[in-house]
C-alpha positions as a LaTeX table, in Angstrom:
\begin{tabular}{lrrr}
\hline
Residue & $x$ (\AA) & $y$ (\AA) & $z$ (\AA) \\
\hline
Met1 & $-1.01$ & 39.79 & 5.09 \\
Ser2 & 2.07 & 41.52 & 3.38 \\
Ser3 & 4.24 & 39.70 & 5.97 \\
Leu4 & 2.82 & 36.48 & 4.70 \\
Gln5 & 3.07 & 37.33 & 1.15 \\
Ala6 & 6.67 & 38.10 & 1.67 \\
Leu7 & 7.44 & 34.98 & 3.04 \\
Thr8 & 7.26 & 33.73 & $-0.74$ \\
Glu9 & 10.63 & 35.93 & $-1.39$ \\
Lys10 & 12.34 & 33.26 & 1.35 \\
Gly11 & 11.87 & 30.43 & 0.34 \\
Thr12 & 8.27 & 29.58 & 1.21 \\
Lys13 & 5.80 & 27.61 & $-1.64$ \\
Arg14 & 2.98 & 30.32 & $-2.97$ \\
Glu15 & 0.98 & 26.92 & $-2.68$ \\
Glu16 & 1.22 & 26.19 & 0.57 \\
Leu17 & 0.70 & 29.79 & 1.51 \\
Ile18 & $-3.25$ & 29.48 & $-0.54$ \\
Leu19 & $-3.35$ & 25.94 & 0.60 \\
Ser20 & $-3.12$ & 26.67 & 4.15 \\
Gly21 & $-5.98$ & 28.99 & 4.20 \\
Val22 & $-4.33$ & 31.48 & 6.28 \\
Leu23 & $-4.90$ & 34.02 & 3.46 \\
Ser24 & $-8.29$ & 33.62 & 3.12 \\
Arg25 & $-9.26$ & 33.69 & 7.01 \\
Leu26 & $-7.24$ & 36.70 & 6.78 \\
Glu27 & $-9.31$ & 38.63 & 4.45 \\
Arg28 & $-12.45$ & 38.30 & 6.32 \\
Ala29 & $-10.97$ & 38.89 & 9.20 \\
Pro30 & $-12.02$ & 42.90 & 10.71 \\
Gln31 & $-9.64$ & 45.75 & 9.03 \\
Asp32 & $-9.23$ & 47.05 & 12.25 \\
Ala33 & $-8.40$ & 43.72 & 13.78 \\
Lys34 & $-5.44$ & 43.04 & 16.24 \\
Leu35 & $-4.09$ & 39.82 & 15.92 \\
Thr36 & $-1.52$ & 37.72 & 17.91 \\
Arg37 & 0.88 & 35.68 & 16.32 \\
Ala38 & $-0.71$ & 32.10 & 17.88 \\
Gln39 & $-4.29$ & 33.57 & 16.39 \\
Val40 & $-2.61$ & 33.70 & 12.96 \\
Leu41 & $-1.41$ & 30.58 & 13.48 \\
Arg42 & $-4.55$ & 28.73 & 14.26 \\
Met43 & $-5.52$ & 29.89 & 11.07 \\
Val44 & $-3.42$ & 27.67 & 9.33 \\
Asp45 & $-4.98$ & 24.45 & 8.44 \\
Leu46 & $-3.28$ & 22.51 & 5.69 \\
Ser47 & $-4.77$ & 18.96 & 6.99 \\
His48 & $-6.15$ & 18.41 & 3.37 \\
Val49 & $-2.86$ & 18.14 & 1.97 \\
Leu50 & $-1.40$ & 15.31 & 5.13 \\
Pro51 & $-0.05$ & 12.56 & 3.16 \\
Lys52 & $-0.93$ & 8.98 & 4.39 \\
Leu53 & 1.37 & 6.29 & 3.52 \\
Val54 & $-0.60$ & 2.82 & 2.34 \\
Cys55 & $-1.27$ & 0.10 & 0.12 \\
Glu56 & $-3.46$ & $-1.11$ & $-2.15$ \\
Ser57 & $-5.64$ & $-3.76$ & $-0.11$ \\
Arg58 & $-8.43$ & $-6.60$ & $-0.73$ \\
Phe59 & $-11.58$ & $-5.03$ & 0.47 \\
Gly60 & $-14.16$ & $-7.50$ & 0.91 \\
Phe61 & $-14.96$ & $-10.87$ & $-1.02$ \\
Ala62 & $-17.09$ & $-10.99$ & $-4.13$ \\
Ala63 & $-17.78$ & $-14.66$ & $-4.35$ \\
Lys64 & $-18.32$ & $-16.48$ & $-7.45$ \\
Ser65 & $-20.63$ & $-19.08$ & $-7.04$ \\
Gly66 & $-23.04$ & $-19.53$ & $-3.60$ \\
Trp67 & $-24.07$ & $-22.59$ & $-2.01$ \\
Arg68 & $-24.29$ & $-25.96$ & $-2.92$ \\
Glu69 & $-26.52$ & $-28.81$ & $-0.88$ \\
Cys70 & $-24.39$ & $-31.77$ & 0.14 \\
Cys71 & $-24.89$ & $-34.35$ & 2.87 \\
Asp72 & $-21.91$ & $-34.49$ & 5.24 \\
Arg73 & $-22.44$ & $-36.45$ & 8.53 \\
Leu74 & $-20.29$ & $-34.63$ & 11.55 \\
Pro75 & $-19.41$ & $-37.22$ & 14.03 \\
Ala76 & $-19.81$ & $-37.14$ & 16.93 \\
Ser77 & $-16.04$ & $-37.05$ & 18.15 \\
Asp78 & $-16.27$ & $-33.39$ & 16.88 \\
Lys79 & $-18.68$ & $-31.96$ & 19.72 \\
Lys80 & $-16.02$ & $-30.66$ & 21.62 \\
Arg81 & $-13.69$ & $-29.24$ & 19.29 \\
Arg82 & $-15.93$ & $-27.80$ & 17.01 \\
Arg83 & $-18.32$ & $-26.78$ & 20.20 \\
Leu84 & $-21.41$ & $-28.31$ & 17.93 \\
His85 & $-25.18$ & $-28.02$ & 19.71 \\
Gly86 & $-27.27$ & $-31.35$ & 19.88 \\
Val87 & $-24.48$ & $-34.21$ & 18.82 \\
Gly88 & $-24.62$ & $-36.13$ & 21.63 \\
His89 & $-28.39$ & $-35.89$ & 21.45 \\
Gly90 & $-28.68$ & $-36.93$ & 17.47 \\
Met91 & $-27.20$ & $-36.12$ & 14.62 \\
Ala92 & $-25.44$ & $-33.44$ & 12.48 \\
His93 & $-24.88$ & $-33.25$ & 9.14 \\
Val94 & $-23.65$ & $-30.30$ & 6.61 \\
Arg95 & $-26.36$ & $-29.43$ & 4.50 \\
Phe96 & $-24.85$ & $-26.52$ & 2.28 \\
Arg97 & $-21.42$ & $-25.68$ & 2.07 \\
His98 & $-20.14$ & $-22.51$ & 0.74 \\
Arg99 & $-18.56$ & $-23.50$ & $-2.97$ \\
Ser100 & $-16.03$ & $-20.45$ & $-2.73$ \\
Leu101 & $-15.22$ & $-20.19$ & 0.72 \\
Gly102 & $-15.79$ & $-22.99$ & 2.39 \\
Trp103 & $-18.46$ & $-21.97$ & 5.60 \\
Ala104 & $-21.23$ & $-24.46$ & 6.10 \\
Val105 & $-24.83$ & $-24.41$ & 7.60 \\
Ala106 & $-24.93$ & $-27.96$ & 9.43 \\
Arg107 & $-28.48$ & $-29.08$ & 10.37 \\
Thr108 & $-28.64$ & $-30.59$ & 14.29 \\
Arg109 & $-31.50$ & $-32.71$ & 16.25 \\
Phe110 & $-31.83$ & $-31.99$ & 19.83 \\
Ser111 & $-35.13$ & $-31.46$ & 22.40 \\
Asp112 & $-35.61$ & $-30.23$ & 25.86 \\
Leu113 & $-38.66$ & $-30.45$ & 28.00 \\
Leu114 & $-38.92$ & $-26.47$ & 27.10 \\
Val115 & $-38.37$ & $-26.38$ & 23.49 \\
Glu116 & $-40.47$ & $-28.64$ & 21.07 \\
Gln117 & $-38.65$ & $-27.97$ & 18.05 \\
Arg118 & $-35.99$ & $-30.73$ & 17.11 \\
Asp119 & $-34.10$ & $-29.82$ & 13.86 \\
Trp120 & $-31.98$ & $-26.26$ & 14.39 \\
Trp121 & $-29.35$ & $-24.99$ & 11.64 \\
Ile122 & $-26.00$ & $-23.51$ & 12.73 \\
Val123 & $-23.31$ & $-21.88$ & 10.50 \\
Leu124 & $-19.38$ & $-23.12$ & 10.85 \\
Asp125 & $-16.13$ & $-21.55$ & 9.52 \\
Glu126 & $-13.72$ & $-22.59$ & 6.78 \\
Lys127 & $-12.02$ & $-24.71$ & 9.63 \\
Gly128 & $-15.33$ & $-25.66$ & 10.98 \\
Arg129 & $-15.62$ & $-23.82$ & 14.23 \\
Leu130 & $-19.04$ & $-22.84$ & 15.59 \\
Ile131 & $-20.10$ & $-19.08$ & 14.74 \\
Asp132 & $-21.52$ & $-17.91$ & 18.19 \\
Thr133 & $-24.79$ & $-16.29$ & 17.69 \\
Ala134 & $-27.23$ & $-14.84$ & 20.40 \\
Lys135 & $-29.48$ & $-18.39$ & 20.72 \\
Ser136 & $-28.63$ & $-21.98$ & 19.99 \\
Gly137 & $-29.51$ & $-22.05$ & 16.35 \\
Phe138 & $-31.40$ & $-21.02$ & 13.73 \\
Ala139 & $-35.03$ & $-22.60$ & 12.97 \\
Ser140 & $-34.66$ & $-22.48$ & 9.29 \\
Pro141 & $-31.24$ & $-22.87$ & 6.74 \\
Asp142 & $-32.50$ & $-19.89$ & 5.24 \\
Glu143 & $-32.12$ & $-17.72$ & 8.10 \\
Ala144 & $-28.64$ & $-19.67$ & 8.77 \\
Ile145 & $-27.15$ & $-18.81$ & 5.11 \\
Glu146 & $-28.45$ & $-15.23$ & 5.54 \\
Phe147 & $-26.52$ & $-14.84$ & 9.21 \\
Ala148 & $-23.86$ & $-16.72$ & 7.46 \\
Glu149 & $-23.41$ & $-14.63$ & 4.49 \\
Leu150 & $-23.62$ & $-11.71$ & 6.81 \\
Gln151 & $-20.22$ & $-13.00$ & 9.10 \\
Met152 & $-18.64$ & $-13.90$ & 5.76 \\
Ala153 & $-18.64$ & $-10.16$ & 4.71 \\
Lys154 & $-17.91$ & $-9.07$ & 7.99 \\
Gln155 & $-14.58$ & $-11.36$ & 8.36 \\
Phe156 & $-13.45$ & $-10.51$ & 4.60 \\
Leu157 & $-13.31$ & $-6.80$ & 5.23 \\
Ala158 & $-11.56$ & $-6.93$ & 8.34 \\
Trp159 & $-9.43$ & $-9.17$ & 6.67 \\
Gly160 & $-8.99$ & $-7.31$ & 3.54 \\
Lys161 & $-7.73$ & $-4.11$ & 5.27 \\
His162 & $-4.33$ & $-6.21$ & 6.30 \\
Gln163 & $-3.96$ & $-8.09$ & 2.96 \\
Ala164 & $-1.47$ & $-5.96$ & 0.87 \\
Thr165 & $-2.02$ & $-7.20$ & $-2.43$ \\
Val166 & 0.85 & $-6.19$ & $-5.61$ \\
Lys167 & 0.19 & $-6.38$ & $-9.36$ \\
Trp168 & 3.45 & $-5.04$ & $-10.34$ \\
Glu169 & 6.15 & $-7.19$ & $-9.10$ \\
Arg170 & 7.30 & $-8.75$ & $-12.32$ \\
Phe171 & 8.54 & $-5.58$ & $-13.67$ \\
Ser172 & 10.96 & $-4.90$ & $-10.57$ \\
Leu173 & 14.81 & $-5.34$ & $-10.48$ \\
Pro174 & 15.46 & $-9.37$ & $-9.58$ \\
Gly175 & 17.19 & $-10.46$ & $-6.37$ \\
Gly176 & 15.31 & $-8.30$ & $-4.10$ \\
Asp177 & 13.96 & $-9.37$ & $-0.95$ \\
Asp178 & 10.30 & $-7.74$ & 1.18 \\
Tyr179 & 8.89 & $-6.16$ & $-2.20$ \\
Arg180 & 6.23 & $-3.68$ & $-1.75$ \\
Glu181 & 4.39 & $-0.98$ & $-3.63$ \\
Leu182 & 3.86 & 1.85 & $-1.58$ \\
Leu183 & 1.16 & 4.54 & $-2.44$ \\
Ile184 & 1.13 & 7.66 & $-1.08$ \\
Gln185 & $-2.68$ & 9.15 & $-0.74$ \\
Leu186 & $-4.08$ & 12.42 & $-0.23$ \\
Asp187 & $-6.93$ & 10.64 & 1.51 \\
Asp188 & $-8.82$ & 14.09 & 2.80 \\
Trp189 & $-8.08$ & 16.07 & $-0.43$ \\
Pro190 & $-11.72$ & 17.37 & $-1.65$ \\
Leu191 & $-11.73$ & 16.29 & $-4.62$ \\
Thr192 & $-11.41$ & 12.37 & $-6.01$ \\
Tyr193 & $-9.09$ & 11.05 & $-8.60$ \\
His194 & $-9.10$ & 7.25 & $-9.52$ \\
Pro195 & $-5.17$ & 6.05 & $-10.57$ \\
Arg196 & $-4.83$ & 4.31 & $-13.89$ \\
His197 & $-2.47$ & 1.49 & $-11.78$ \\
Phe198 & $-4.49$ & 1.26 & $-8.64$ \\
Arg199 & $-7.86$ & 0.85 & $-7.12$ \\
Thr200 & $-7.04$ & 2.98 & $-4.47$ \\
Arg201 & $-8.58$ & 6.77 & $-4.32$ \\
Asn202 & $-6.65$ & 9.81 & $-4.65$ \\
Val203 & $-2.97$ & 8.26 & $-4.89$ \\
Leu204 & $-0.50$ & 11.32 & $-5.26$ \\
Ala205 & 2.26 & 9.27 & $-6.18$ \\
His206 & 3.36 & 5.23 & $-6.27$ \\
Val207 & 6.85 & 3.54 & $-5.38$ \\
Arg208 & 7.61 & $-0.12$ & $-5.89$ \\
Ser209 & 10.32 & $-0.76$ & $-3.87$ \\
Ser210 & 12.53 & $-3.88$ & $-2.16$ \\
Ile211 & 15.43 & $-4.19$ & 0.43 \\
Arg212 & 18.52 & $-5.02$ & $-0.97$ \\
Leu213 & 22.77 & $-5.43$ & $-0.01$ \\
Asn214 & 25.19 & $-3.42$ & $-1.07$ \\
Ala215 & 28.55 & $-4.97$ & $-1.56$ \\
Asp216 & 29.78 & $-4.20$ & 1.40 \\
Gly217 & 26.76 & $-5.92$ & 3.23 \\
Arg218 & 24.68 & $-2.77$ & 3.98 \\
Arg219 & 21.09 & $-2.88$ & 3.96 \\
Val220 & 19.91 & $-0.61$ & 0.96 \\
Leu221 & 15.94 & 0.07 & 0.60 \\
Phe222 & 15.73 & 0.33 & $-2.82$ \\
Leu223 & 13.31 & 2.08 & $-5.24$ \\
Asp224 & 12.54 & 0.04 & $-8.45$ \\
Glu225 & 10.24 & 2.87 & $-9.75$ \\
Ile226 & 8.74 & 6.45 & $-8.55$ \\
Gln227 & 5.85 & 7.29 & $-10.34$ \\
Ser228 & 2.64 & 9.65 & $-10.46$ \\
Asp229 & $-0.07$ & 8.56 & $-12.60$ \\
Trp230 & $-2.32$ & 11.68 & $-11.30$ \\
His231 & $-0.05$ & 14.47 & $-12.13$ \\
Ala232 & 0.87 & 12.64 & $-15.39$ \\
Asp233 & $-2.79$ & 12.64 & $-16.56$ \\
Leu234 & $-2.94$ & 16.48 & $-15.81$ \\
His235 & $-0.09$ & 17.23 & $-17.64$ \\
Ala236 & $-1.28$ & 15.09 & $-20.87$ \\
Gln237 & $-4.44$ & 17.21 & $-20.26$ \\
Ala238 & $-2.93$ & 20.61 & $-20.14$ \\
Arg239 & $-1.33$ & 19.46 & $-23.67$ \\
Gly240 & $-4.71$ & 18.48 & $-24.93$ \\
Val241 & $-4.14$ & 14.56 & $-24.69$ \\
Ala242 & $-6.91$ & 12.31 & $-23.04$ \\
Ala243 & $-4.92$ & 11.06 & $-20.56$ \\
Asp244 & $-8.10$ & 8.39 & $-19.15$ \\
Ala245 & $-11.26$ & 7.60 & $-20.80$ \\
Lys246 & $-13.00$ & 6.54 & $-17.80$ \\
Asn247 & $-11.82$ & 9.14 & $-15.90$ \\
Gly248 & $-12.95$ & 12.01 & $-17.85$ \\
Lys249 & $-11.91$ & 15.60 & $-16.27$ \\
Val250 & $-8.94$ & 14.61 & $-13.70$ \\
Ala251 & $-9.18$ & 16.67 & $-10.69$ \\
Glu252 & $-6.83$ & 19.44 & $-9.91$ \\
Ala253 & $-3.82$ & 17.82 & $-7.45$ \\
Pro254 & $-1.83$ & 19.91 & $-4.68$ \\
Phe255 & 2.43 & 19.61 & $-4.82$ \\
Ala256 & 2.72 & 20.02 & $-8.84$ \\
Lys257 & 5.96 & 20.33 & $-8.99$ \\
Asp258 & 7.20 & 19.05 & $-5.65$ \\
Trp259 & 5.60 & 15.52 & $-5.50$ \\
Pro260 & 9.18 & 13.99 & $-6.32$ \\
Leu261 & 10.80 & 16.03 & $-3.60$ \\
Leu262 & 7.75 & 14.83 & $-1.08$ \\
Thr263 & 8.10 & 11.06 & $-2.32$ \\
Val264 & 12.02 & 10.94 & $-1.72$ \\
Lys265 & 11.21 & 12.68 & 1.91 \\
Ile266 & 9.06 & 10.17 & 3.08 \\
Met267 & 10.99 & 7.13 & 1.42 \\
Val268 & 13.86 & 8.68 & 3.72 \\
Trp269 & 11.74 & 8.15 & 6.69 \\
Trp270 & 10.12 & 5.08 & 5.65 \\
Ala271 & 13.88 & 3.54 & 5.09 \\
Gln272 & 14.41 & 4.77 & 8.88 \\
Arg273 & 11.79 & 2.42 & 9.66 \\
Cys274 & 12.70 & $-0.48$ & 7.37 \\
Gly275 & 16.04 & $-0.46$ & 9.10 \\
Ala276 & 17.99 & 0.49 & 6.29 \\
Asp277 & 21.12 & 2.07 & 6.29 \\
Gly278 & 20.95 & 3.50 & 3.38 \\
Leu279 & 18.19 & 4.97 & 0.32 \\
Ser280 & 18.43 & 4.14 & $-3.50$ \\
Trp281 & 16.72 & 4.45 & $-6.51$ \\
Ser282 & 16.59 & 3.45 & $-9.93$ \\
Ser283 & 18.91 & 5.37 & $-12.88$ \\
Ala284 & 18.01 & 6.90 & $-15.56$ \\
Asp285 & 19.21 & 4.74 & $-17.83$ \\
Leu286 & 17.80 & 1.59 & $-16.23$ \\
Gln287 & 14.02 & 2.99 & $-16.88$ \\
Glu288 & 15.15 & 3.53 & $-20.71$ \\
Ala289 & 16.46 & 0.04 & $-20.62$ \\
Arg290 & 13.79 & $-1.61$ & $-18.82$ \\
Trp291 & 10.69 & $-0.05$ & $-20.16$ \\
Asp292 & 12.24 & 1.72 & $-23.77$ \\
Gly293 & 10.97 & 4.54 & $-24.17$ \\
Tyr294 & 7.09 & 3.66 & $-22.37$ \\
Gly295 & 8.20 & 4.34 & $-19.28$ \\
Pro296 & 8.23 & 7.52 & $-16.72$ \\
Pro297 & 9.93 & 10.42 & $-18.09$ \\
Gly298 & 13.83 & 10.70 & $-18.04$ \\
Leu299 & 13.48 & 14.26 & $-16.37$ \\
Leu300 & 12.56 & 12.61 & $-13.21$ \\
Tyr301 & 15.43 & 10.02 & $-13.04$ \\
Arg302 & 17.63 & 12.65 & $-14.93$ \\
Lys303 & 17.12 & 15.48 & $-12.88$ \\
Leu304 & 13.96 & 15.61 & $-10.43$ \\
Leu305 & 14.79 & 13.29 & $-8.17$ \\
Pro306 & 18.88 & 13.95 & $-8.08$ \\
Asp307 & 17.81 & 17.37 & $-7.37$ \\
Ala308 & 15.40 & 16.71 & $-4.45$ \\
Ala309 & 18.13 & 14.04 & $-2.83$ \\
Met310 & 21.18 & 17.01 & $-3.15$ \\
Ala311 & 18.50 & 19.16 & $-1.51$ \\
Leu312 & 17.82 & 16.98 & 1.17 \\
Ala313 & 21.88 & 16.40 & 1.57 \\
Lys314 & 22.29 & 19.94 & 2.39 \\
Ala315 & 19.90 & 20.26 & 4.97 \\
Leu316 & 20.19 & 16.84 & 6.81 \\
Pro317 & 23.17 & 15.14 & 8.23 \\
Ile318 & 22.94 & 12.16 & 5.17 \\
Thr319 & 25.04 & 11.58 & 2.48 \\
Ala320 & 24.62 & 11.70 & $-1.11$ \\
Gly321 & 26.21 & 9.04 & $-3.21$ \\
Ser322 & 26.04 & 5.85 & $-4.72$ \\
Ala323 & 25.14 & 2.16 & $-3.90$ \\
Arg324 & 26.75 & $-0.55$ & $-5.34$ \\
Leu325 & 23.97 & $-3.12$ & $-5.37$ \\
Arg326 & 24.24 & $-6.75$ & $-6.33$ \\
Val327 & 21.94 & $-7.55$ & $-9.11$ \\
Arg328 & 21.03 & $-11.01$ & $-10.95$ \\
Thr329 & 22.03 & $-11.22$ & $-14.73$ \\
Gly330 & 19.94 & $-12.24$ & $-17.37$ \\
Thr331 & 21.77 & $-15.97$ & $-17.02$ \\
Lys332 & 18.22 & $-16.84$ & $-15.03$ \\
Ala333 & 14.71 & $-15.09$ & $-15.45$ \\
Val334 & 11.53 & $-15.06$ & $-13.45$ \\
Cys335 & 8.71 & $-15.05$ & $-15.37$ \\
Leu336 & 4.94 & $-15.55$ & $-14.54$ \\
Gly337 & 3.37 & $-18.44$ & $-16.94$ \\
Thr338 & 0.60 & $-20.52$ & $-17.09$ \\
Arg339 & 0.59 & $-22.94$ & $-14.20$ \\
Gly340 & 3.11 & $-20.53$ & $-12.20$ \\
Trp341 & 6.29 & $-18.53$ & $-11.23$ \\
Glu342 & 8.97 & $-20.16$ & $-14.11$ \\
Val343 & 12.66 & $-20.06$ & $-13.51$ \\
Arg344 & 13.89 & $-19.46$ & $-17.54$ \\
Asn345 & 17.73 & $-19.74$ & $-18.96$ \\
Gln346 & 18.65 & $-17.04$ & $-21.33$ \\
Asn347 & 16.67 & $-19.25$ & $-24.37$ \\
Gly348 & 13.89 & $-18.77$ & $-22.13$ \\
Cys349 & 13.16 & $-22.05$ & $-21.46$ \\
Ala350 & 12.19 & $-23.02$ & $-18.24$ \\
Val351 & 14.94 & $-24.91$ & $-16.15$ \\
Thr352 & 12.13 & $-26.04$ & $-13.59$ \\
Lys353 & 8.84 & $-26.97$ & $-12.90$ \\
Pro354 & 7.16 & $-23.85$ & $-11.50$ \\
Phe355 & 6.65 & $-22.37$ & $-8.56$ \\
Asp356 & 3.75 & $-21.41$ & $-6.55$ \\
His357 & 5.37 & $-18.05$ & $-5.26$ \\
Arg358 & 7.46 & $-15.74$ & $-6.88$ \\
Gly359 & 9.93 & $-15.67$ & $-3.73$ \\
Gln360 & 10.69 & $-19.22$ & $-4.20$ \\
Ala361 & 11.28 & $-18.57$ & $-7.64$ \\
Glu362 & 13.61 & $-15.74$ & $-7.39$ \\
Arg363 & 15.64 & $-18.18$ & $-4.67$ \\
Phe364 & 15.89 & $-20.81$ & $-6.93$ \\
Ala365 & 17.02 & $-18.34$ & $-9.70$ \\
Asp366 & 19.83 & $-16.62$ & $-7.03$ \\
Leu367 & 21.01 & $-19.88$ & $-6.15$ \\
Thr368 & 21.69 & $-20.94$ & $-9.94$ \\
Gly369 & 22.25 & $-17.84$ & $-11.86$ \\
Glu370 & 25.22 & $-15.34$ & $-11.63$ \\
Phe371 & 25.71 & $-11.38$ & $-10.47$ \\
Ala372 & 26.88 & $-8.06$ & $-11.57$ \\
Asp373 & 27.43 & $-5.18$ & $-9.53$ \\
Val374 & 25.89 & $-1.95$ & $-10.61$ \\
Asp375 & 25.66 & 1.41 & $-8.97$ \\
Met376 & 23.02 & 3.65 & $-8.01$ \\
Pro377 & 22.21 & 6.57 & $-6.61$ \\
Ala378 & 22.19 & 6.79 & $-3.30$ \\
Leu379 & 21.28 & 8.63 & 0.20 \\
Trp380 & 23.56 & 7.54 & 3.41 \\
Leu381 & 21.48 & 8.00 & 6.26 \\
Asp382 & 24.16 & 7.62 & 8.86 \\
Gly383 & 24.30 & 10.81 & 10.62 \\
Leu384 & 20.52 & 11.25 & 11.19 \\
Gly385 & 18.99 & 11.08 & 14.31 \\
Thr386 & 15.29 & 9.22 & 14.33 \\
Ile387 & 12.94 & 11.24 & 12.14 \\
Thr388 & 9.36 & 12.55 & 14.11 \\
Ala389 & 8.64 & 14.84 & 11.77 \\
Val390 & 8.58 & 15.36 & 7.70 \\
Pro391 & 7.96 & 19.13 & 6.24 \\
Leu392 & 5.41 & 18.62 & 3.81 \\
Tyr393 & 7.22 & 21.65 & 1.05 \\
Gly394 & 10.76 & 21.87 & 1.34 \\
Thr395 & 13.31 & 20.38 & 3.36 \\
Gly396 & 12.68 & 22.44 & 6.82 \\
Ala397 & 15.59 & 22.97 & 9.22 \\
Ala398 & 16.90 & 19.64 & 10.34 \\
Glu399 & 16.55 & 19.93 & 13.71 \\
Arg400 & 12.36 & 20.28 & 13.36 \\
Trp401 & 12.99 & 16.60 & 11.69 \\
Thr402 & 14.25 & 14.97 & 14.37 \\
Glu403 & 12.60 & 16.84 & 17.82 \\
Lys404 & 10.46 & 15.37 & 20.19 \\
Ala405 & 7.32 & 15.59 & 19.17 \\
Ala406 & 4.46 & 17.67 & 21.28 \\
Pro407 & 2.02 & 15.50 & 23.19 \\
Gly408 & $-1.17$ & 15.38 & 20.87 \\
Ser409 & 0.47 & 16.44 & 17.25 \\
Arg410 & 0.11 & 15.04 & 14.43 \\
\hline
\end{tabular}
């Protein structure tokens, strides 16, 4: 116990010792117990604070309207393509079509020597393909509709897990590619917190990022914003300010002073995964100009993030410096209008028809706008090997970041 507690004088965080559970487990051990080093190490368990890098996703589908009745004949020529029942022996009509998703319930007519029933009901997806069942069809439209709704729910739940959704792209610096909103989540933390900006549970910090080129043509992962709603709400609660009425009392969270460093460490790993040569982030001046005093605190961009970058530059073979990025000036701005994404001039007037997607509008603005070079703080990863592990607390030894992971390790 004394040896472990003395580690705090050598740089180990007190929070790490407490959350690992090793101190509480040693207290429950018999006073005369003799434990080996391996036995003590097995008492360490930090699985509940292991972060996950996720994104906001669409889970499921809430239909705003149900089925409409119709009578659309399915031609016999579609029998093979749609793998329909009974088209060759009679008629097939779509009698119910889902208003939102386009799925259909069709009536087919056929009979054989064993079954006297003529009318059967089948389910088709949005492309007109037959949804297989254990039998040739349903005896009633109610059974077919119930089966169709069950299959739609399963299908959209599976799709939703792979469909990332973004909410704050309009606040990003113009001219970047592959915009993403990355969430650092503590899914196994025993308490629950619902962030103000996202639906995902227990988001410790969120990052808005894009890939950009510097003046030399090198790829840079640029972080438009780094923020922790959770710790901001805890800070507001400590000052007696109501953070969010719907959340009530804010759940306690780990990494109270270390979440900026943890975020930068994870982003260094992610930058390498994205094939970027460096990691850069927004300056304090840019944040103040963008949010006019209503955004993230200046302390984060003026001190906490630079301190985290310098700590990593000292511990790892990476270089702290700056990145000169090309940024489109205000001569062309991309804004979300009532009919889509618009490219506007300095006077706020649209210069072309609206685009369906922001990427299209950004591309047009890049082709017709003017650019300026701005310097942003950066970490260059040239000397860093392939990262295989990231320490939860502190910076750790450089060789631990790139050593070969043991089989079965996390």
